[in-house]
N, CA and C atoms as an extended XYZ file, in Angstrom:
333
Properties=species:S:1:pos:R:3:atomname:S:1:resname:S:1:resid:I:1 pbc="F F F"
N        -6.434       17.725        6.899 N   MET     1
C        -7.867       17.601        6.859 CA  MET     1
C        -8.313       16.460        5.950 C   MET     1
N        -7.576       16.223        4.875 N   ILE     2
C        -7.965       15.151        3.965 CA  ILE     2
C        -7.983       13.817        4.700 C   ILE     2
N        -7.049       13.627        5.616 N   CYS     3
C        -7.007       12.375        6.376 CA  CYS     3
C        -8.296       12.179        7.166 C   CYS     3
N        -8.783       13.249        7.764 N   LEU     4
C       -10.035       13.152        8.509 CA  LEU     4
C       -11.215       12.942        7.570 C   LEU     4
N       -11.152       13.541        6.380 N   ASP     5
C       -12.202       13.324        5.381 CA  ASP     5
C       -12.278       11.850        4.989 C   ASP     5
N       -11.119       11.206        4.885 N   ILE     6
C       -11.094        9.778        4.563 CA  ILE     6
C       -11.830        8.987        5.644 C   ILE     6
N       -11.542        9.288        6.894 N   LEU     7
C       -12.210        8.583        7.990 CA  LEU     7
C       -13.713        8.822        7.968 C   LEU     7
N       -14.116       10.077        7.752 N   ARG     8
C       -15.554       10.389        7.709 CA  ARG     8
C       -16.240        9.666        6.558 C   ARG     8
N       -15.595        9.653        5.394 N   THR     9
C       -16.192        8.985        4.241 CA  THR     9
C       -16.364        7.498        4.495 C   THR     9
N       -15.329        6.866        5.018 N   LEU    10
C       -15.411        5.427        5.276 CA  LEU    10
C       -16.440        5.085        6.344 C   LEU    10
N       -16.646        5.992        7.296 N   SER    11
C       -17.626        5.712        8.346 CA  SER    11
C       -19.057        5.993        7.890 C   SER    11
N       -19.234        6.894        6.948 N   ARG    12
C       -20.580        7.270        6.500 CA  ARG    12
C       -21.051        6.546        5.248 C   ARG    12
N       -20.106        6.134        4.414 N   ASP    13
C       -20.469        5.558        3.116 CA  ASP    13
C       -19.964        4.119        3.040 C   ASP    13
N       -20.850        3.181        3.287 N   LEU    14
C       -20.457        1.774        3.294 CA  LEU    14
C       -19.966        1.316        1.929 C   LEU    14
N       -20.495        1.887        0.859 N   LEU    15
C       -20.031        1.526       -0.476 CA  LEU    15
C       -18.561        1.902       -0.656 C   LEU    15
N       -18.165        3.060       -0.159 N   ALA    16
C       -16.759        3.477       -0.254 CA  ALA    16
C       -15.858        2.482        0.478 C   ALA    16
N       -16.273        2.068        1.659 N   ALA    17
C       -15.488        1.090        2.420 CA  ALA    17
C       -15.425       -0.245        1.684 C   ALA    17
N       -16.541       -0.661        1.093 N   ASP    18
C       -16.571       -1.919        0.335 CA  ASP    18
C       -15.667       -1.857       -0.892 C   ASP    18
N       -15.695       -0.739       -1.595 N   VAL    19
C       -14.859       -0.575       -2.792 CA  VAL    19
C       -13.382       -0.582       -2.407 C   VAL    19
N       -13.045        0.074       -1.309 N   LEU    20
C       -11.661        0.072       -0.828 CA  LEU    20
C       -11.208       -1.353       -0.528 C   LEU    20
N       -12.030       -2.105        0.180 N   GLN    21
C       -11.666       -3.485        0.504 CA  GLN    21
C       -11.555       -4.350       -0.754 C   GLN    21
N       -12.431       -4.131       -1.715 N   ALA    22
C       -12.375       -4.886       -2.972 CA  ALA    22
C       -11.075       -4.580       -3.721 C   ALA    22
N       -10.659       -3.335       -3.691 N   GLU    23
C        -9.390       -2.974       -4.339 CA  GLU    23
C        -8.229       -3.665       -3.649 C   GLU    23
N        -8.228       -3.668       -2.337 N   PHE    24
C        -7.180       -4.377       -1.604 CA  PHE    24
C        -7.181       -5.864       -1.979 C   PHE    24
N        -8.349       -6.465       -1.976 N   GLU    25
C        -8.482       -7.900       -2.245 CA  GLU    25
C        -8.051       -8.280       -3.657 C   GLU    25
N        -8.166       -7.357       -4.597 N   SER    26
C        -7.862       -7.680       -5.987 CA  SER    26
C        -6.407       -8.083       -6.206 C   SER    26
N        -5.531       -7.722       -5.288 N   ALA    27
C        -4.121       -8.063       -5.445 CA  ALA    27
C        -3.647       -9.126       -4.461 C   ALA    27
N        -4.527       -9.598       -3.594 N   VAL    28
C        -4.142      -10.623       -2.621 CA  VAL    28
C        -3.675      -11.873       -3.367 C   VAL    28
N        -2.578      -12.423       -2.893 N   GLY    29
C        -2.005      -13.614       -3.505 CA  GLY    29
C        -0.958      -13.319       -4.556 C   GLY    29
N        -0.807      -12.053       -4.917 N   SER    30
C         0.172      -11.669       -5.942 CA  SER    30
C         1.579      -11.511       -5.384 C   SER    30
N         1.671      -11.167       -4.094 N   ASP    31
C         2.974      -10.884       -3.501 CA  ASP    31
C         2.881      -11.090       -1.990 C   ASP    31
N         3.815      -11.835       -1.441 N   ARG    32
C         3.795      -12.111        0.001 CA  ARG    32
C         3.954      -10.841        0.829 C   ARG    32
N         4.800       -9.922        0.357 N   GLY    33
C         5.001       -8.661        1.081 CA  GLY    33
C         3.733       -7.830        1.138 C   GLY    33
N         3.028       -7.773        0.017 N   TYR    34
C         1.745       -7.060       -0.023 CA  TYR    34
C         0.751       -7.723        0.920 C   TYR    34
N         0.651       -9.042        0.833 N   ASP    35
C        -0.298       -9.770        1.682 CA  ASP    35
C        -0.010       -9.536        3.167 C   ASP    35
N         1.262       -9.556        3.541 N   ALA    36
C         1.638       -9.338        4.942 CA  ALA    36
C         1.315       -7.908        5.374 C   ALA    36
N         1.573       -6.940        4.497 N   ALA    37
C         1.277       -5.546        4.821 CA  ALA    37
C        -0.223       -5.323        4.955 C   ALA    37
N        -0.996       -5.942        4.089 N   LEU    38
C        -2.457       -5.813        4.173 CA  LEU    38
C        -2.976       -6.447        5.465 C   LEU    38
N        -2.441       -7.605        5.808 N   LYS    39
C        -2.846       -8.273        7.053 CA  LYS    39
C        -2.527       -7.391        8.256 C   LYS    39
N        -1.340       -6.806        8.271 N   ALA    40
C        -0.938       -5.930        9.374 CA  ALA    40
C        -1.840       -4.696        9.441 C   ALA    40
N        -2.182       -4.146        8.286 N   HIS    41
C        -3.077       -2.979        8.214 CA  HIS    41
C        -4.437       -3.322        8.818 C   HIS    41
N        -4.969       -4.452        8.423 N   ARG    42
C        -6.291       -4.861        8.916 CA  ARG    42
C        -6.268       -5.203       10.406 C   ARG    42
N        -5.165       -5.737       10.879 N   GLU    43
C        -5.055       -6.031       12.313 CA  GLU    43
C        -4.922       -4.743       13.118 C   GLU    43
N        -4.169       -3.798       12.572 N   ARG    44
C        -3.967       -2.512       13.256 CA  ARG    44
C        -5.268       -1.723       13.307 C   ARG    44
N        -6.010       -1.737       12.181 N   TRP    45
C        -7.246       -0.972       12.066 CA  TRP    45
C        -8.383       -1.876       11.592 C   TRP    45
N        -8.978       -2.657       12.488 N   PRO    46
C       -10.087       -3.523       12.083 CA  PRO    46
C       -11.347       -2.727       11.761 C   PRO    46
N       -11.361       -1.485       12.153 N   GLY    47
C       -12.468       -0.577       11.863 CA  GLY    47
C       -11.902        0.799       11.582 C   GLY    47
N       -12.726        1.808       11.740 N   ILE    48
C       -12.277        3.182       11.537 CA  ILE    48
C       -11.322        3.543       12.676 C   ILE    48
N       -10.122        4.037       12.323 N   PRO    49
C        -9.150        4.360       13.379 CA  PRO    49
C        -9.528        5.635       14.123 C   PRO    49
N        -8.937        5.841       15.285 N   PRO    50
C        -9.149        7.107       15.996 CA  PRO    50
C        -8.537        8.261       15.186 C   PRO    50
N        -9.067        9.455       15.381 N   GLU    51
C        -8.587       10.606       14.610 CA  GLU    51
C        -7.090       10.833       14.747 C   GLU    51
N        -6.528       10.504       15.896 N   GLY    52
C        -5.094       10.686       16.106 CA  GLY    52
C        -4.233        9.821       15.199 C   GLY    52
N        -4.819        8.800       14.599 N   GLU    53
C        -4.085        7.916       13.695 CA  GLU    53
C        -4.500        8.117       12.239 C   GLU    53
N        -5.237        9.177       11.967 N   ALA    54
C        -5.761        9.405       10.618 CA  ALA    54
C        -4.656        9.530        9.572 C   ALA    54
N        -3.608       10.268        9.876 N   ARG    55
C        -2.519       10.425        8.897 CA  ARG    55
C        -1.828        9.096        8.615 C   ARG    55
N        -1.537        8.365        9.673 N   TRP    56
C        -0.872        7.075        9.525 CA  TRP    56
C        -1.756        6.128        8.720 C   TRP    56
N        -3.035        6.093        9.040 N   PHE    57
C        -3.979        5.249        8.306 CA  PHE    57
C        -4.034        5.656        6.827 C   PHE    57
N        -4.123        6.947        6.565 N   ALA    58
C        -4.202        7.430        5.181 CA  ALA    58
C        -2.931        7.088        4.402 C   ALA    58
N        -1.788        7.267        5.021 N   GLU    59
C        -0.522        6.935        4.366 CA  GLU    59
C        -0.451        5.439        4.040 C   GLU    59
N        -0.776        4.617        5.010 N   ASN    60
C        -0.708        3.177        4.807 CA  ASN    60
C        -1.722        2.717        3.756 C   ASN    60
N        -2.922        3.300        3.804 N   THR    61
C        -3.949        2.977        2.818 CA  THR    61
C        -3.483        3.359        1.419 C   THR    61
N        -2.896        4.532        1.283 N   ALA    62
C        -2.393        4.980       -0.023 CA  ALA    62
C        -1.303        4.052       -0.544 C   ALA    62
N        -0.409        3.622        0.329 N   HIS    63
C         0.647        2.695       -0.096 CA  HIS    63
C         0.057        1.361       -0.549 C   HIS    63
N        -0.913        0.859        0.181 N   LEU    64
C        -1.545       -0.409       -0.208 CA  LEU    64
C        -2.304       -0.274       -1.527 C   LEU    64
N        -3.005        0.834       -1.716 N   LEU    65
C        -3.719        1.045       -2.978 CA  LEU    65
C        -2.746        1.141       -4.155 C   LEU    65
N        -1.652        1.840       -3.949 N   THR    66
C        -0.638        1.948       -4.998 CA  THR    66
C        -0.050        0.585       -5.317 C   THR    66
N         0.286       -0.167       -4.283 N   ALA    67
C         0.851       -1.502       -4.501 CA  ALA    67
C        -0.132       -2.395       -5.243 C   ALA    67
N        -1.403       -2.306       -4.902 N   SER    68
C        -2.421       -3.105       -5.584 CA  SER    68
C        -2.439       -2.797       -7.079 C   SER    68
N        -2.399       -1.533       -7.413 N   GLN    69
C        -2.385       -1.136       -8.828 CA  GLN    69
C        -1.101       -1.604       -9.514 C   GLN    69
N         0.030       -1.396       -8.859 N   LEU    70
C         1.308       -1.793       -9.463 CA  LEU    70
C         1.383       -3.298       -9.678 C   LEU    70
N         0.908       -4.069       -8.722 N   LEU    71
C         0.935       -5.524       -8.857 CA  LEU    71
C         0.134       -5.990      -10.063 C   LEU    71
N        -0.927       -5.286      -10.369 N   ARG    72
C        -1.813       -5.725      -11.443 CA  ARG    72
C        -1.523       -5.079      -12.796 C   ARG    72
N        -0.754       -3.978      -12.811 N   HIS    73
C        -0.633       -3.240      -14.068 CA  HIS    73
C         0.785       -2.870      -14.490 C   HIS    73
N         1.788       -3.311      -13.758 N   THR    74
C         3.163       -2.980      -14.136 CA  THR    74
C         4.028       -4.237      -14.106 C   THR    74
N         5.211       -4.164      -14.712 N   PRO    75
C         6.137       -5.298      -14.610 CA  PRO    75
C         6.490       -5.589      -13.146 C   PRO    75
N         6.795       -6.827      -12.882 N   ALA    76
C         7.065       -7.277      -11.514 CA  ALA    76
C         8.152       -6.452      -10.825 C   ALA    76
N         9.177       -6.052      -11.549 N   ALA    77
C        10.272       -5.301      -10.931 CA  ALA    77
C         9.783       -3.996      -10.319 C   ALA    77
N         8.821       -3.363      -10.952 N   ILE    78
C         8.298       -2.091      -10.440 CA  ILE    78
C         7.516       -2.339       -9.146 C   ILE    78
N         6.598       -3.281       -9.189 N   ALA    79
C         5.807       -3.599       -7.996 CA  ALA    79
C         6.708       -4.095       -6.866 C   ALA    79
N         7.666       -4.952       -7.193 N   ASP    80
C         8.590       -5.478       -6.175 CA  ASP    80
C         9.344       -4.344       -5.491 C   ASP    80
N         9.831       -3.401       -6.277 N   GLY    81
C        10.576       -2.263       -5.720 CA  GLY    81
C         9.727       -1.418       -4.796 C   GLY    81
N         8.507       -1.135       -5.228 N   PHE    82
C         7.607       -0.331       -4.402 CA  PHE    82
C         7.297       -1.057       -3.098 C   PHE    82
N         6.955       -2.310       -3.181 N   ILE    83
C         6.587       -3.072       -1.979 CA  ILE    83
C         7.769       -3.197       -1.034 C   ILE    83
N         8.939       -3.454       -1.577 N   ALA    84
C        10.131       -3.591       -0.730 CA  ALA    84
C        10.454       -2.289        0.001 C   ALA    84
N        10.268       -1.163       -0.667 N   THR    85
C        10.667        0.112       -0.069 CA  THR    85
C         9.554        0.807        0.699 C   THR    85
N         8.299        0.482        0.430 N   ARG    86
C         7.200        1.182        1.086 CA  ARG    86
C         6.404        0.320        2.059 C   ARG    86
N         6.345       -0.978        1.815 N   LEU    87
C         5.483       -1.836        2.636 CA  LEU    87
C         6.231       -2.857        3.472 C   LEU    87
N         7.298       -3.404        2.941 N   SER    88
C         7.956       -4.529        3.607 CA  SER    88
C         9.023       -4.126        4.609 C   SER    88
N         9.426       -2.875        4.598 N   GLY    89
C        10.450       -2.432        5.535 CA  GLY    89
C        11.842       -2.956        5.231 C   GLY    89
N        12.078       -3.334        3.973 N   HIS    90
C        13.384       -3.859        3.589 CA  HIS    90
C        14.248       -2.782        2.949 C   HIS    90
N        14.251       -1.609        3.535 N   SER    91
C        15.081       -0.530        3.021 CA  SER    91
C        15.518        0.351        4.176 C   SER    91
N        16.507        1.185        3.884 N   GLY    92
C        16.949        2.155        4.888 CA  GLY    92
C        16.040        3.371        4.867 C   GLY    92
N        16.409        4.352        5.621 N   ARG    93
C        15.589        5.560        5.702 CA  ARG    93
C        15.910        6.564        4.593 C   ARG    93
N        17.023        6.404        3.946 N   ILE    94
C        17.404        7.294        2.849 CA  ILE    94
C        16.914        6.684        1.545 C   ILE    94
N        16.208        7.467        0.713 N   PRO    95
C        15.713        6.915       -0.558 CA  PRO    95
C        16.829        6.254       -1.364 C   PRO    95
N        16.526        5.085       -1.876 N   GLY    96
C        17.493        4.352       -2.682 CA  GLY    96
C        18.332        3.370       -1.899 C   GLY    96
N        18.220        3.380       -0.577 N   SER    97
C        19.034        2.458        0.227 CA  SER    97
C        18.281        1.148        0.409 C   SER    97
N        18.354        0.337       -0.631 N   VAL    98
C        17.669       -0.952       -0.653 CA  VAL    98
C        18.516       -1.902       -1.491 C   VAL    98
N        18.415       -3.169       -1.203 N   SER    99
C        19.151       -4.138       -2.008 CA  SER    99
C        18.209       -5.247       -2.441 C   SER    99
N        18.660       -6.031       -3.402 N   GLY   100
C        17.894       -7.180       -3.838 CA  GLY   100
C        16.841       -6.889       -4.890 C   GLY   100
N        16.823       -5.686       -5.435 N   LEU   101
C        15.856       -5.360       -6.479 CA  LEU   101
C        16.482       -5.549       -7.851 C   LEU   101
N        15.652       -5.717       -8.851 N   ASP   102
C        16.107       -5.812      -10.235 CA  ASP   102
C        16.319       -4.395      -10.759 C   ASP   102
N        17.455       -3.810      -10.391 N   THR   103
C        17.706       -2.421      -10.743 CA  THR   103
C        17.821       -2.213      -12.251 C   THR   103
N        18.268       -3.223      -12.971 N   GLY   104
C        18.331       -3.112      -14.426 CA  GLY   104
C        16.951       -2.903      -15.021 C   GLY   104
N        15.980       -3.668      -14.560 N   ALA   105
C        14.604       -3.523      -15.053 CA  ALA   105
C        14.017       -2.188      -14.629 C   ALA   105
N        14.328       -1.760      -13.422 N   LEU   106
C        13.822       -0.469      -12.949 CA  LEU   106
C        14.387        0.676      -13.807 C   LEU   106
N        15.670        0.647      -14.041 N   LEU   107
C        16.301        1.711      -14.828 CA  LEU   107
C        15.853        1.665      -16.277 C   LEU   107
N        15.607        0.483      -16.811 N   ALA   108
C        15.136        0.359      -18.193 CA  ALA   108
C        13.781        1.050      -18.368 C   ALA   108
N        12.957        1.035      -17.335 N   ARG   109
C        11.646        1.690      -17.409 CA  ARG   109
C        11.773        3.203      -17.518 C   ARG   109
N        12.889        3.736      -17.058 N   LEU   110
C        13.097        5.189      -17.114 CA  LEU   110
C        13.453        5.650      -18.520 C   LEU   110
N        13.828        4.716      -19.354 N   GLY   111
C        14.089        5.061      -20.746 CA  GLY   111
C        15.517        5.149      -21.023 C   GLY   111
């Protein structure tokens, strides 16, 4: 139901849609993978998606919002890892099956 609530909110409240787009835009230019994922998102859903795609839209929107925050507020290794595994499709289907990340920096963040 939350997915449908997202669609209803975006269709009824133009400010919510504007704020969402502003959040997406705030990270444009920071990472090619993010930029490509955002472009694909906007091409897939130039407006409010049909209800049958609400979950997919909500998931993709959440990933883009998370990436936007990570790009602006965390070390590059963290944002790079998230984008590679959630947005860029450069990973396998099993968590952790990815290569080319700065695993030392990622593990250092864990303490």
